[in-house]
N, C-alpha and C positions, 0 to 999 in steps of 0.2 A: 221719334224718341227725343226727349229733351236733352240738353246738354248735360245736366246733372245725372240723369239716368244713364247716359252714355258713359260718363266718368265712373259711376258705380259699376257698370257692366265690365269696364276695363280692369278695374281692381279686382273684381270677382274672377275674371278670366285669368289674372295673374296669381291667383290663389289666396286672396285675402278673403276672410269670412264676410258674408253680406252685411252683418251688422257693423263691423268695423269699417268696412268700405263706405257705408253711409255717413258715418261719423267723420271719417277722414275728409270726404268731398264737402260736407257741410262746413267743417273747420276751415278748409281751404278757401271756400267762397267767403266765409265770414272774415278771414284774415285779409282778403283783398289782394291787390297786386304786390304787396311787400314780400310775401312768400315766394315769389317767382324771381328773386334775385339770381341772375344767371351765374355769377361767380360762386354761389353757394351750392351749385349743383355739379356733380361729376357727369361726365358725358359717355359712361359705358352704356352701350346699346342693349345689354342683356337685362336690364331692369327698366321697365317701362317708366317714362317721365312722371306719369301720374302717381306711381308707387313711390318714386324718389321723393316727389314733393310731399307725399303723406308722411314719409319718414322724417323729413325735415320738420314738418309741422308737429308731428307726434313727439319728437325728441326735443323740440323747443330751440333749434339752432345752437346746441351745446354739445361739445364732445363728450361722449359717454364715458370716456376713460380718464381725462384730466380735468374736465370742467371748463375748458377754454370756450369763451363765447365770441371770440374775435374772428375765427376762421383763418384761412380758407378751410373748407371741410370736405371730406369725401364720405361716400356711403361705404361702410365697412361690413364685411361678412363676420359675424361674431365667431361662427364655426366656419373656417375657410372652405371655399369650394374645392380647393386642392385637397382637402382632407374629407371630402364627402358632404360638405355644407350646401345649402340650397339658397335660391333667391326668395325664399318665404319671407314676408315682411317681419315675422318673428326673429329671423336670423340676421336681420339688417339693423344697423344703428349708424349714428352719425360719429365720425372721428376726425379730429383736426389732422392736417397733413402729417404733422410730426408723428403723432401716435399711430396713424395708419401705416405709414412707411416703416416705423420702428417694429410694428406688430407683424407686418408682412403676411405670410401664409401660416403663421403659428396659431394654435388654438389659444384661447384667451388664458387658460390656466398655465401654459408653458411661458407666454410672454410676460405675465405679471410676476414671474419668479425673479 
């Protein structure tokens, strides 16, 4: 199995739809080494690294809540795991440290009030 096929398989196994997985991996390889900046990745083990990298690429290294482009960033659960959210890529986004800590385990609609 090629390296690209292996990465697509990891994304699919993590619950990413196959067409999205293929696009994420293609964009990751096209972006080159710049997307692998270690300070831009949180270290939680529950979300596979390839999925984390895909979220950063998909969201363009910009905080989804305040638009901060400078980081540092975390992967945030839009609907918190503590409230029944999942690690599905559709429930994940990039948040700057300030927004992520401020939001905590609150659902988005409660935090934005």
